[in-house]
N, C-alpha and C positions, 0 to 999 in steps of 0.2 A: 316672538321670543328672540332675544339677542344672545350671542355667546360672547362673554367678556374675554379680553385679551390676556388676562392673568388670573391666578387663583385668589381666593379670599385671603389666604395667608400672605401672599405677596402684597396685596392691596393694603391689608392691615399694617404690614411692616412699613410701607411707604407713608401711610397716614401717621404712624408713630414717629418716623424720621422727620416729618414736617411739623411735629408738635400738635397734630390733630388726633381725633378719636373717631369712632364709628363702628368698631367691631361689636357684634351682638352675640358672639360666641366666645366665652360664656356670657350670659347664662343659657342661651338657646343652643341646642344641639340637634343634629339631623335625626329625625325619627324615620322619615322617608327621604333619603339623600337624593339630591339631583343627580341623574345619570350622567349628565354633562353639565358643566358650569353654565348658569344662566344669569342674566341681569334684567330686572324689570322695574318700572316706575311704581312707587309706593302708593298704596291706599291705606290710610290709617283708621283704626277703630279703637276708641278708649272704652274699657270696661271697668265697672266697679261692682262690688258686692252690695246688694240690698236685700235685707231679710224680708222686706215687704215692698210691694209696688214696683218690682223690677220689670223693665220693658226690654225685651231682646229683639223685638220686631225690626228695628233699624238694621240689624245684622242681616236679616232675611232680604231687606231691600238692597243692601250692598251686593249680596250673592245672587240677586235676581237681575241685576243690571249687567250690561255688556262691559267686561273688564279685560279685554284682550291684551295679553302681554304684561299684565301688572302683577305686583306682589302685594298680598294682603298682610298688613302688620297689625297685630292685636296686642294692646298693652293693658296691664292692670288685671288680667284674668287670673294671675297667680293667687290673688286674694280670695277667689271664689271658693277654693278648697277642693272642688271636684273637677272633672274633665270638662273643659269648655268646648272641645272640638272632637269630632269623630267621623265615622264613615259618611253620614248623610251630608254634613257640611262640606266634607271633602269633595263628594260627588257634585254638590252644588257649585263649589268654587271652580271645579274643573269645567263644568257646563258654562259658567260665566266667562271663562277664558283666562283666569288667573294662572300664572306660571309657577307660583309658589305661595306658601303661607308661613309666616313667622309669628309665633304665639308666645307671649309672656304669660304662660299658664300651662295647664296639663291637658293631655290628649288621651284618647283611647281608641279601640278598634284598630289596633296596629296592623294586623294581618290584612284586613280589608283595605286599609289605606295604602299599604304596600302594593296590593293588587291594582289599585287605581293609579299608582305611580306619580301622583302629584307631589312634588317636594314639600315636605312638612317639617318645620323646625320648631321645637318647643322647649319649655323648661323641664319637662319630664312627662311621666305617664300616671294615670289614675284610673281606677275602675269605676267609681261612682260618678254620676253626672253632676251638673250644677244645681239641680233640685230647685229651679226657679229663682236662684239668687243672682243670676247674671244680668246686669243692667248696662245698656249701651249709653254712655255719657255723651259721646261725640263721634262724628265721622268726618274725616278730612282735616282734623286739627293736629297740631304738633303733639306727639306723645313722648314718654320717657321710659326707656327700658334699662334699668340698673345704671342710671346716669347718662345713658346715650339718648340724645334727642333724635327723633325721626319725624320728618314732615312729609305730607303728601307732596309728590313731585320729586322727592329724593329718589335715588336708585338703590336697590338692594341686590347684591351679588350673592348667589347661592351655589355652593358646591359640596363635595363630599366631606370637606373639613368643617364647614359651618357657614355663617353668613356675616356680611359686613355692609354698612350703610355708607353711601356716598352722597354728600350734599349736592344738590342739583347744580349749584354755581360752578363747581370745579370737578364734576364727575369725569368728564372726558380727559382732562389733564392728569388726574390721578390714575385712571386706567392705563394711559400711555406710559406713565412713569413706572407703574407696576409691571408692565410688559418688559420694560428695560431692565428692571430689577430681576425678573425671572430669567432673562437672557444671561445676566451675569452669573446666576446660580447654575444655569446649564453649562456655561463655559467652565466653571469649576469642576463639575462632574465629568465633562469631556476630558479635561486635563488629568483628573484622577484615573480615568479609564485607560489612559495611555502611559500610566506609571509615574506621573508627576506627583510629588508629595504635597500635602495640604498646605504646609507653610509657604509654598510657592504658588500653588494653584489658586489659593484664596484671593490672590491679587485681583482677579476678575470681579469678584463680588465687592471687594473693598473699594475698587475704583467706582463702581456704580453707586455704592452707599455714599461716598464722598461727594459725588455729583448731585445726589438727590437730597442730602441732608440740608436742612435749613437752620 
């Protein structure tokens, strides 16, 4: 498990300043928030609803393999209607070594998942299960969550605010820029703490924004 140098909010702001995207919150919100920020390599699973002939077994294969330090991203489960994820799959993901799960769909067994402490981010909660309608379309392919593409090999940052995707090609550069962005915000707060007014103190963040903006 890696600890990123900046928050998901700072990373999202840097992406926006550079004309990029990648934030997955919304629609995904922390159901079990990461106790400390983490970043992990993505493993993607695409789900679709099938009222007959659904095959969920490939998900069991993903959760039975060694996945140390990775983040599972499940797309398309929102169309199932019921909860795609709960206590059993959380325990399995934890056993496999996943450091977090991001689900475009509903989850349940909230208290049990909180006790397991594996970070879980989802579109919301539901009581009823998928009732045999969840079909795994693909594993390891590029998926789409509300317009945001996520590919295996990308990085996902998880913290108490939400989650954001970093494309593998520039993940390190964005993390470094986001750390600089957060430093500017810290300088503003430090100036406010010693009595400086915002219209003057904000210069620290404004300077960083001007340097990062493309």
